[in-house]
C-alpha positions, 0 to 999 in steps of 0.5 A, a space after each residue: 491199383 498197383 502197390 509199390 513198396 520201398 523196403 530199406 534197412 539202410 534208408 534212402 536219402 529223404 530227397 530220394 524217397 520223395 523222388 521215388 514217391 513222386 514217380 510212383 504216385 504220378 503213375 497212379 500207383 500206391 506208394 508204401 515205405 518200410 525203413 529201418 525194419 528190425 528183421 526179415 519177418 517185417 519185410 515178409 509181412 510187408 510184401 504180402 500185397 505188393 506188386 513191385 518191390 524196391 530194395 537196396 542191400 535188403 535180401 529178397 530171399 525165397 521166403 520174401 518171394 514166397 510171401 509176396 502173392 502179387 509181386 511182379 517185379 523186384 528192382 535192386 537200386 544199385 548194380 549188384 543183385 546177389 541179394 535177390 534169389 533169382 531162382 525163386 523169382 524166376 520160378 514165380 515169373 517175377 522179373 528182377 532188375 538192377 539199376 546199373 550205372 546210377 552209383 558208378 561214379 560214387 564207387 569210383 571216387 571211393 576207390 581212388 579216395 581209398 588209394 590216396 588214403 593208404 598211399 599217404 599212410 592214412 594221413 599219419 603225418 609221415 611221408 607217403 607215396 603218390 599215384 602219378 606214374 603208378 600202374 592201375 589194372 581194372 578187373 572188369 571194365 563196366 560202368 564203375 571200371 570206366 569211371 575209375 579209369 577216367 579219374 585215375 588218368 586224371 591222377 596221371 596213372 597208367 591204366 590197364 583193363 581186362 574184361 573178356 566181355 568187352 572188345 579191346 577197341 572199346 577199352 583202347 578208345 578210352 586211352 586205356 590199355 587192354 590186356 588179353 589175360 587176367 594173369 597179365 593184368 595182375 603181373 602188369 599193375 601195382 594197383 588192381 581195382 576189382 569190379 567183378 560181380 559175385 557169382 559161381 564163376 567169380 566167388 573166391 576167384 581172387 587168390 594166391 595165383 593172381 595176387 602173387 603175380 603182382 609187382 612190389 608194393 602191390 595194392 588190391 582195391 576191392 569195391 566189388 564184393 567180399 565173396 570174390 576174395 579167397 581170404 585164405 589166399 589173401 592172408 597167405 600173401 599178406 604173411 609172405 609179402 610185407 609190401 602187399 596191401 589190401 583196401 576195401 569198402 567191405 571188411 572181410 570175415 578175417 578183418 580181426 586178423 588184419 587189425 592184429 597183424 597188418 594194421 598199417 597195410 589195410 583199410 576197410 570202411 565201417 560198412 559197404 560205402 560205395 554207393 553212399 553219396 547223396 547223388 548216387 542215392 537219389 539217382 539209383 532210387 529214382 531209376 528203380 521207380 522209373 524202371 517199375 513204371 516202364 515195366 508195367 506201362 510198356 513191358 520194358 525189361 531192359 535191365 532184367 537180370 534173371 
């Protein structure tokens, strides 16, 4: 009998756990749960006899993968998968998957919520600004980017998008203006919302060259990964331009400097919060469970990322 482990330092909502358990046990598999574990050693021990692993922000690193003697599949419940050592997984023939689209709306709503929060001076009682009529650039027009565009249009924003992997016709069909270079996106938009993954091509790719191109009263919105930001370049822009603002759902390593020097020009959520809604929690968890069952029963590798 196959054993599926759900390992989450940040637990799923109880309803999500029950949904995952139902999917797993209905398939005739054994369900195991490891929540709020103290350290990586506990995870390493827990994976020794499992056939499948569901994680959230937990790290499926090379030590975890090496310890998992029977492991055939890892599913990250969420869009990002940089917390899985893909090279180590591939070397052992382990399939790695994500669950794209399941928490996209939650991330998009947070991005717009943070824009409103900062535009209104963090609700400090003083006059702020509105989003209507402002330009918004979406850097990567995937699942989250599409939702951001949909919501932003409801606010009356003028939306642009850059994504070299998606045809302009697809973007234009959503009443979003496609641009042909990333430089043009930043030059055209007061707000830019990041939705790029963290990989060898994107890490530290958002720096002085792009940010300096943004128009007056620029706001960079990051619900992607902190690693895509060149923090040295971002701090340089913050120092040179007193009109520039940065908001993110994950604090940069230089958060202390922001708090000291630019208290009114930034906002960071206390922890990574893009997928922190009950709906996204349930959707991503159950999707992960279904993908595992479909993999074992049908050989389905639709969302394989390695």
